[in-house]
NUVODREN-729218 format. One record per residue: x, y, z of N, C-alpha, C, O in turn; residue in one letter. Coordinates in Angstrom, 3 decimals, padded with zeros to 6 digits. Layout:
<pts>
+----------+----------+----------+----------+----------+----------+----------+----------+----------+----------+----------+----------+------+
|      n_x |      n_y |      n_z |     ca_x |     ca_y |     ca_z |      c_x |      c_y |      c_z |      o_x |      o_y |      o_z | resn |
+----------+----------+----------+----------+----------+----------+----------+----------+----------+----------+----------+----------+------+
|        X |        Y |        Z |        X |        Y |        Z |        X |        Y |        Z |        X |        Y |        Z |    a |
...
+----------+----------+----------+----------+----------+----------+----------+----------+----------+----------+----------+----------+------+
</pts>
This chain:
<pts>
+----------+----------+----------+----------+----------+----------+----------+----------+----------+----------+----------+----------+------+
|      n_x |      n_y |      n_z |     ca_x |     ca_y |     ca_z |      c_x |      c_y |      c_z |      o_x |      o_y |      o_z | resn |
+----------+----------+----------+----------+----------+----------+----------+----------+----------+----------+----------+----------+------+
|  000.815 | -001.193 |  000.000 |  000.000 |  000.000 |  000.000 |  000.850 |  001.245 |  000.000 |  002.079 |  001.172 | -000.019 |    g |
|  000.202 |  002.375 |  000.021 |  000.881 |  003.657 |  000.082 |  001.505 |  003.773 |  001.454 |  000.823 |  003.584 |  002.461 |    v |
|  002.787 |  004.081 |  001.515 |  003.439 |  004.159 |  002.812 |  002.888 |  005.334 |  003.607 |  002.581 |  006.393 |  003.060 |    s |
|  002.773 |  005.118 |  004.906 |  002.305 |  006.179 |  005.793 |  003.252 |  007.369 |  005.692 |  002.831 |  008.521 |  005.786 |    a |
|  004.520 |  007.080 |  005.501 |  005.503 |  008.153 |  005.383 |  005.210 |  009.040 |  004.173 |  005.339 |  010.262 |  004.255 |    h |
|  004.822 |  008.441 |  003.068 |  004.560 |  009.211 |  001.846 |  003.402 |  010.174 |  002.041 |  003.379 |  011.243 |  001.432 |    a |
|  002.442 |  009.811 |  002.881 |  001.297 |  010.690 |  003.122 |  001.545 |  011.656 |  004.268 |  001.050 |  012.783 |  004.245 |    l |
|  002.315 |  011.224 |  005.282 |  002.535 |  012.046 |  006.479 |  003.677 |  013.031 |  006.335 |  003.632 |  014.127 |  006.895 |    r |
|  004.685 |  012.652 |  005.599 |  005.925 |  013.412 |  005.584 |  005.802 |  014.695 |  004.787 |  006.646 |  015.001 |  003.945 |    a |
|  004.772 |  015.422 |  005.052 |  004.544 |  016.654 |  004.326 |  004.077 |  017.719 |  005.296 |  003.394 |  017.431 |  006.278 |    s |
|  004.452 |  018.944 |  005.009 |  003.963 |  020.049 |  005.815 |  002.726 |  020.659 |  005.190 |  002.214 |  021.667 |  005.676 |    t |
|  002.238 |  020.050 |  004.105 |  001.046 |  020.549 |  003.429 | -000.172 |  020.338 |  004.326 | -000.226 |  019.366 |  005.080 |    e |
| -001.144 |  021.236 |  004.248 | -002.352 |  021.079 |  005.054 | -003.144 |  019.837 |  004.634 | -002.994 |  019.332 |  003.522 |    p |
| -003.979 |  019.367 |  005.541 | -004.789 |  018.174 |  005.279 | -005.657 |  018.342 |  004.040 | -005.985 |  017.354 |  003.383 |    a |
| -006.030 |  019.558 |  003.712 | -006.853 |  019.800 |  002.522 | -006.143 |  019.345 |  001.259 | -006.787 |  019.118 |  000.235 |    a |
| -004.832 |  019.209 |  001.317 | -004.059 |  018.773 |  000.159 | -003.921 |  017.253 |  000.090 | -003.151 |  016.742 | -000.724 |    d |
| -004.660 |  016.521 |  000.936 | -004.561 |  015.065 |  000.948 | -004.786 |  014.450 | -000.422 | -004.011 |  013.574 | -000.808 |    l |
| -005.808 |  014.856 | -001.190 | -005.983 |  014.235 | -002.510 | -004.751 |  014.380 | -003.417 | -004.373 |  013.428 | -004.101 |    p |
| -004.135 |  015.545 | -003.425 | -002.943 |  015.751 | -004.252 | -001.773 |  014.922 | -003.722 | -001.009 |  014.354 | -004.502 |    a |
| -001.634 |  014.854 | -002.401 | -000.564 |  014.046 | -001.809 | -000.789 |  012.563 | -002.099 |  000.165 |  011.825 | -002.347 |    r |
| -002.039 |  012.131 | -002.070 | -002.374 |  010.741 | -002.370 | -001.959 |  010.402 | -003.806 | -001.345 |  009.364 | -004.053 |    f |
| -002.294 |  011.274 | -004.734 | -001.940 |  011.054 | -006.140 | -000.425 |  010.966 | -006.298 |  000.080 |  010.069 | -006.973 |    t |
|  000.294 |  011.892 | -005.681 |  001.755 |  011.869 | -005.774 |  002.322 |  010.594 | -005.155 |  003.271 |  010.015 | -005.682 |    r |
|  001.740 |  010.154 | -004.033 |  002.224 |  008.939 | -003.373 |  001.977 |  007.714 | -004.248 |  002.845 |  006.847 | -004.348 |    a |
|  000.822 |  007.629 | -004.877 |  000.549 |  006.498 | -005.776 |  001.609 |  006.420 | -006.862 |  002.112 |  005.346 | -007.191 |    l |
|  001.934 |  007.582 | -007.411 |  002.889 |  007.628 | -008.510 |  004.316 |  007.383 | -008.018 |  005.039 |  006.578 | -008.606 |    e |
|  004.726 |  008.062 | -006.956 |  006.110 |  007.957 | -006.496 |  006.425 |  006.590 | -005.899 |  007.564 |  006.130 | -005.979 |    s |
|  005.435 |  005.941 | -005.304 |  005.641 |  004.606 | -004.733 |  005.515 |  003.524 | -005.803 |  005.756 |  002.348 | -005.529 |    e |
|  005.137 |  003.916 | -007.022 |  005.018 |  002.965 | -008.115 |  003.862 |  001.988 | -007.951 |  003.913 |  000.876 | -008.476 |    g |
|  002.823 |  002.390 | -007.229 |  001.695 |  001.497 | -006.963 |  000.708 |  001.428 | -008.110 |  000.068 |  000.399 | -008.325 |    l |
|  000.583 |  002.520 | -008.847 | -000.369 |  002.577 | -009.952 |  000.312 |  003.274 | -011.119 |  000.755 |  004.417 | -011.006 |    v |
|  000.388 |  002.575 | -012.232 |  000.979 |  003.182 | -013.414 | -000.059 |  003.970 | -014.197 | -001.262 |  003.757 | -014.043 |    g |
|  000.404 |  004.862 | -015.019 | -000.506 |  005.647 | -015.864 | -001.350 |  004.716 | -016.730 | -000.840 |  003.771 | -017.331 |    r |
| -002.641 |  005.002 | -016.781 | -003.555 |  004.222 | -017.594 | -003.988 |  002.899 | -016.973 | -004.667 |  002.104 | -017.622 |    g |
| -003.607 |  002.661 | -015.740 | -003.933 |  001.390 | -015.079 | -005.441 |  001.251 | -014.855 | -006.160 |  002.237 | -014.696 |    a |
| -005.884 |  000.021 | -014.847 | -007.250 | -000.292 | -014.442 | -007.203 | -000.501 | -012.931 | -006.448 | -001.338 | -012.435 |    i |
| -008.011 |  000.262 | -012.209 | -008.026 |  000.182 | -010.755 | -009.398 | -000.301 | -010.313 | -010.421 |  000.276 | -010.682 |    v |
| -009.407 | -001.355 | -009.528 | -010.638 | -001.914 | -008.988 | -010.693 | -001.592 | -007.505 | -009.899 | -002.111 | -006.720 |    l |
| -011.633 | -000.732 | -007.121 | -011.804 | -000.354 | -005.720 | -012.951 | -001.164 | -005.137 | -014.075 | -001.101 | -005.634 |    a |
| -012.671 | -001.918 | -004.096 | -013.716 | -002.660 | -003.404 | -014.324 | -001.720 | -002.380 | -013.657 | -001.309 | -001.431 |    l |
| -015.587 | -001.380 | -002.572 | -016.242 | -000.364 | -001.744 | -017.430 | -000.994 | -001.018 | -018.383 | -001.462 | -001.641 |    v |
| -017.348 | -000.992 |  000.309 | -018.412 | -001.566 |  001.131 | -019.521 | -000.558 |  001.416 | -020.667 | -000.928 |  001.674 |    s |
| -019.162 |  000.708 |  001.364 | -020.089 |  001.763 |  001.762 | -019.691 |  002.363 |  003.093 | -020.277 |  003.352 |  003.534 |    g |
| -018.692 |  001.768 |  003.740 | -018.160 |  002.305 |  004.992 | -017.248 |  003.492 |  004.730 | -016.852 |  003.754 |  003.594 |    g |
| -016.924 |  004.196 |  005.791 | -016.122 |  005.429 |  005.663 | -014.787 |  005.219 |  004.960 | -014.413 |  006.001 |  004.085 |    r |
| -014.066 |  004.165 |  005.339 | -012.728 |  003.953 |  004.780 | -012.772 |  003.728 |  003.271 | -012.025 |  004.354 |  002.519 |    d |
| -013.652 |  002.831 |  002.837 | -013.678 |  002.525 |  001.409 | -014.264 |  003.676 |  000.595 | -013.874 |  003.877 | -000.555 |    s |
| -015.202 |  004.438 |  001.180 | -015.749 |  005.607 |  000.483 | -014.664 |  006.674 |  000.340 | -014.545 |  007.303 | -000.712 |    v |
| -013.879 |  006.876 |  001.391 | -012.776 |  007.846 |  001.323 | -011.766 |  007.421 |  000.256 | -011.289 |  008.249 | -000.519 |    a |
| -011.444 |  006.122 |  000.222 | -010.514 |  005.626 | -000.788 | -011.055 |  005.875 | -002.196 | -010.309 |  006.288 | -003.083 |    l |
| -012.344 |  005.627 | -002.402 | -012.945 |  005.871 | -003.717 | -012.820 |  007.341 | -004.106 | -012.466 |  007.650 | -005.244 |    l |
| -013.106 |  008.249 | -003.174 | -012.988 |  009.683 | -003.478 | -011.543 |  010.042 | -003.851 | -011.314 |  010.815 | -004.782 |    h |
| -010.580 |  009.483 | -003.128 | -009.173 |  009.769 | -003.426 | -008.772 |  009.200 | -004.797 | -008.075 |  009.860 | -005.567 |    l |
| -009.210 |  007.995 | -005.085 | -008.897 |  007.407 | -006.398 | -009.552 |  008.203 | -007.522 | -008.944 |  008.407 | -008.573 |    l |
| -010.783 |  008.651 | -007.308 | -011.470 |  009.451 | -008.325 | -010.715 |  010.754 | -008.563 | -010.613 |  011.220 | -009.697 |    a |
| -010.190 |  011.336 | -007.498 | -009.398 |  012.560 | -007.640 | -008.123 |  012.292 | -008.450 | -007.682 |  013.142 | -009.223 |    h |
| -007.545 |  011.122 | -008.266 | -006.287 |  010.774 | -008.932 | -006.491 |  010.330 | -010.377 | -005.535 |  010.265 | -011.151 |    s |
| -007.724 |  010.027 | -010.737 | -007.992 |  009.416 | -012.043 | -007.446 |  010.240 | -013.203 | -006.733 |  009.699 | -014.048 |    r |
| -007.756 |  011.517 | -013.268 | -007.336 |  012.328 | -014.410 | -005.817 |  012.435 | -014.497 | -005.237 |  012.269 | -015.570 |    a |
| -005.178 |  012.714 | -013.363 | -003.727 |  012.896 | -013.362 | -002.987 |  011.629 | -013.781 | -001.953 |  011.695 | -014.445 |    a |
| -003.526 |  010.477 | -013.387 | -002.860 |  009.210 | -013.687 | -003.536 |  008.432 | -014.814 | -003.140 |  007.310 | -015.132 |    l |
| -004.565 |  009.045 | -015.417 | -005.297 |  008.431 | -016.528 | -005.800 |  007.033 | -016.155 | -005.670 |  006.084 | -016.929 |    q |
| -006.374 |  006.926 | -014.960 | -006.839 |  005.644 | -014.446 | -008.193 |  005.268 | -015.038 | -009.015 |  006.130 | -015.348 |    l |
| -008.403 |  003.980 | -015.185 | -009.715 |  003.434 | -015.523 | -010.268 |  002.892 | -014.200 | -009.829 |  001.850 | -013.714 |    q |
| -011.224 |  003.603 | -013.635 | -011.701 |  003.293 | -012.292 | -012.949 |  002.420 | -012.339 | -013.928 |  002.735 | -013.014 |    l |
| -012.885 |  001.320 | -011.607 | -014.009 |  000.404 | -011.453 | -014.306 |  000.257 | -009.966 | -013.392 |  000.268 | -009.141 |    h |
| -015.581 |  000.120 | -009.627 | -016.006 | -000.072 | -008.246 | -016.673 | -001.437 | -008.141 | -017.556 | -001.775 | -008.929 |    v |
| -016.237 | -002.210 | -007.161 | -016.828 | -003.516 | -006.903 | -017.438 | -003.495 | -005.502 | -016.796 | -003.084 | -004.535 |    l |
| -018.680 | -003.943 | -005.415 | -019.381 | -004.010 | -004.124 | -019.881 | -005.436 | -003.926 | -020.458 | -006.031 | -004.836 |    h |
| -019.659 | -005.978 | -002.737 | -020.183 | -007.288 | -002.371 | -021.409 | -007.086 | -001.495 | -021.308 | -006.525 | -000.404 |    f |
| -022.551 | -007.534 | -001.957 | -023.791 | -007.474 | -001.172 | -023.972 | -008.850 | -000.545 | -024.326 | -009.815 | -001.221 |    n |
| -023.725 | -008.922 |  000.758 | -023.783 | -010.206 |  001.456 | -025.213 | -010.648 |  001.776 | -025.460 | -011.803 |  002.122 |    h |
| -026.148 | -009.701 |  001.651 | -027.571 | -009.991 |  001.917 | -027.798 | -010.609 |  003.291 | -028.649 | -011.483 |  003.457 |    r |
| -027.033 | -010.151 |  004.267 | -027.163 | -010.696 |  005.616 | -027.920 | -009.765 |  006.552 | -028.284 | -010.154 |  007.662 |    t |
| -028.157 | -008.531 |  006.104 | -028.862 | -007.529 |  006.922 | -029.841 | -006.788 |  006.033 | -029.632 | -006.688 |  004.824 |    r |
| -030.906 | -006.268 |  006.623 | -031.897 | -005.534 |  005.807 | -031.297 | -004.351 |  005.041 | -031.755 | -004.029 |  003.945 |    p |
| -030.287 | -003.710 |  005.603 | -029.718 | -002.512 |  004.962 | -028.708 | -002.830 |  003.856 | -028.186 | -001.906 |  003.232 |    e |
| -028.422 | -004.089 |  003.601 | -027.448 | -004.445 |  002.562 | -027.829 | -003.895 |  001.188 | -026.968 | -003.409 |  000.456 |    c |
| -029.112 | -003.970 |  000.836 | -029.535 | -003.454 | -000.475 | -029.403 | -001.941 | -000.542 | -029.080 | -001.396 | -001.598 |    d |
| -029.649 | -001.248 |  000.580 | -029.463 |  000.214 |  000.622 | -027.993 |  000.565 |  000.444 | -027.666 |  001.529 | -000.249 |    e |
| -027.102 | -000.206 |  001.063 | -025.664 |  000.035 |  000.917 | -025.230 | -000.173 | -000.530 | -024.417 |  000.587 | -001.056 |    e |
| -025.774 | -001.201 | -001.166 | -025.458 | -001.446 | -002.574 | -025.887 | -000.249 | -003.430 | -025.132 |  000.211 | -004.286 |    e |
| -027.096 |  000.246 | -003.192 | -027.595 |  001.393 | -003.961 | -026.722 |  002.630 | -003.716 | -026.424 |  003.375 | -004.649 |    a |
| -026.316 |  002.844 | -002.470 | -025.453 |  003.978 | -002.122 | -024.124 |  003.896 | -002.876 | -023.676 |  004.882 | -003.461 |    f |
| -023.505 |  002.731 | -002.860 | -022.221 |  002.560 | -003.552 | -022.412 |  002.728 | -005.064 | -021.545 |  003.281 | -005.741 |    v |
| -023.528 |  002.257 | -005.584 | -023.820 |  002.446 | -007.005 | -023.930 |  003.911 | -007.372 | -023.441 |  004.336 | -008.419 |    g |
| -024.580 |  004.689 | -006.502 | -024.679 |  006.147 | -006.758 | -023.305 |  006.798 | -006.708 | -023.001 |  007.664 | -007.528 |    r |
| -022.471 |  006.391 | -005.754 | -021.109 |  006.945 | -005.677 | -020.327 |  006.630 | -006.950 | -019.646 |  007.496 | -007.499 |    l |
| -020.427 |  005.404 | -007.406 | -019.721 |  005.024 | -008.641 | -020.198 |  005.892 | -009.801 | -019.389 |  006.379 | -010.592 |    a |
| -021.507 |  006.082 | -009.900 | -022.062 |  006.911 | -010.983 | -021.572 |  008.351 | -010.866 | -021.226 |  008.973 | -011.871 |    a |
| -021.542 |  008.882 | -009.651 | -021.057 |  010.262 | -009.450 | -019.626 |  010.423 | -009.922 | -019.233 |  011.489 | -010.396 |    e |
| -018.851 |  009.360 | -009.791 | -017.441 |  009.414 | -010.192 | -017.214 |  008.821 | -011.587 | -016.073 |  008.611 | -011.998 |    h |
| -018.298 |  008.556 | -012.305 | -018.221 |  007.988 | -013.658 | -017.345 |  006.744 | -013.693 | -016.563 |  006.541 | -014.622 |    a |
| -017.492 |  005.917 | -012.662 | -016.735 |  004.668 | -012.575 | -017.660 |  003.503 | -012.910 | -018.842 |  003.523 | -012.565 |    a |
| -017.133 |  002.512 | -013.567 | -017.905 |  001.300 | -013.835 | -018.264 |  000.657 | -012.496 | -017.436 |  000.604 | -011.588 |    a |
| -019.494 |  000.170 | -012.377 | -019.976 | -000.402 | -011.120 | -020.261 | -001.881 | -011.305 | -020.982 | -002.278 | -012.220 |    f |
| -019.690 | -002.688 | -010.431 | -019.861 | -004.131 | -010.469 | -020.358 | -004.589 | -009.102 | -019.878 | -004.122 | -008.069 |    h |
| -021.321 | -005.505 | -009.104 | -021.884 | -006.008 | -007.852 | -021.841 | -007.525 | -007.865 | -022.140 | -008.165 | -008.873 |    v |
| -021.467 | -008.079 | -006.740 | -021.616 | -009.514 | -006.518 | -022.583 | -009.659 | -005.361 | -022.408 | -009.034 | -004.315 |    r |
| -023.598 | -010.480 | -005.546 | -024.609 | -010.696 | -004.503 | -024.555 | -012.153 | -004.054 | -024.528 | -013.081 | -004.862 |    r |
| -024.539 | -012.311 | -002.769 | -024.602 | -013.656 | -002.202 | -025.996 | -014.198 | -002.463 | -026.983 | -013.623 | -002.005 |    l |
| -026.084 | -015.292 | -003.189 | -027.386 | -015.838 | -003.562 | -028.068 | -016.544 | -002.401 | -029.289 | -016.480 | -002.256 |    e |
| -027.284 | -017.210 | -001.584 | -027.843 | -017.961 | -000.467 | -027.047 | -017.612 |  000.781 | -025.830 | -017.794 |  000.808 |    r |
| -027.711 | -017.121 |  001.800 | -027.040 | -016.760 |  003.048 | -026.758 | -018.038 |  003.827 | -027.681 | -018.801 |  004.111 |    v |
| -025.490 | -018.286 |  004.180 | -025.157 | -019.493 |  004.925 | -025.815 | -019.489 |  006.307 | -025.987 | -018.436 |  006.921 |    p |
| -026.173 | -020.659 |  006.776 | -026.817 | -020.763 |  008.085 | -025.800 | -020.897 |  009.211 | -026.131 | -020.673 |  010.375 |    t |
| -024.571 | -021.259 |  008.874 | -023.511 | -021.324 |  009.884 | -022.189 | -020.968 |  009.214 | -022.053 | -021.070 |  007.995 |    s |
| -021.218 | -020.550 |  010.022 | -019.910 | -020.187 |  009.490 | -019.969 | -019.020 |  008.525 | -019.231 | -018.982 |  007.540 |    g |
| -020.856 | -018.058 |  008.809 | -021.115 | -016.946 |  007.891 | -019.853 | -016.189 |  007.513 | -019.601 | -015.974 |  006.328 |    l |
| -019.051 | -015.779 |  008.495 | -017.868 | -014.973 |  008.183 | -016.877 | -015.719 |  007.309 | -016.371 | -015.164 |  006.333 |    q |
| -016.599 | -016.949 |  007.639 | -015.633 | -017.729 |  006.851 | -016.154 | -017.944 |  005.431 | -015.394 | -017.840 |  004.467 |    a |
| -017.444 | -018.241 |  005.301 | -017.990 | -018.504 |  003.970 | -018.045 | -017.239 |  003.120 | -017.751 | -017.294 |  001.926 |    q |
| -018.415 | -016.108 |  003.703 | -018.468 | -014.876 |  002.898 | -017.056 | -014.402 |  002.551 | -016.844 | -013.848 |  001.472 |    t |
| -016.097 | -014.609 |  003.439 | -014.699 | -014.250 |  003.139 | -014.196 | -015.081 |  001.957 | -013.542 | -014.550 |  001.059 |    r |
| -014.495 | -016.368 |  001.957 | -014.098 | -017.237 |  000.852 | -014.784 | -016.823 | -000.443 | -014.161 | -016.834 | -001.505 |    e |
| -016.057 | -016.458 | -000.365 | -016.827 | -016.026 | -001.524 | -016.230 | -014.786 | -002.159 | -016.139 | -014.700 | -003.383 |    w |
| -015.806 | -013.787 | -001.312 | -015.217 | -012.553 | -001.842 | -013.904 | -012.880 | -002.519 | -013.237 | -011.984 | -003.037 |    r |
+----------+----------+----------+----------+----------+----------+----------+----------+----------+----------+----------+----------+------+
</pts>
């Protein structure tokens, strides 16, 4: 991943995080120009923040951004989270891909969904 040093070692204000993120991706050699980037977005704060940062970096690095969401269908709000992530992908003009768990396991849920992803 992007080294903490690459993001922290700056005296730039936090508002410059998107620009620092883009520079870190490039300087650390994590994403080449024109790369296809697949962001797994759950709808939680961390993955949404990552999507926003990648979307900001897209033009500078000529990225092809794709969003993948896993709908585990284990809670009533899972479909709402899927719709939310779909709207975010559309806002960022990113291709949106969804995998839906067809059958919710009756036991060993975490292990089975981890294997499925």
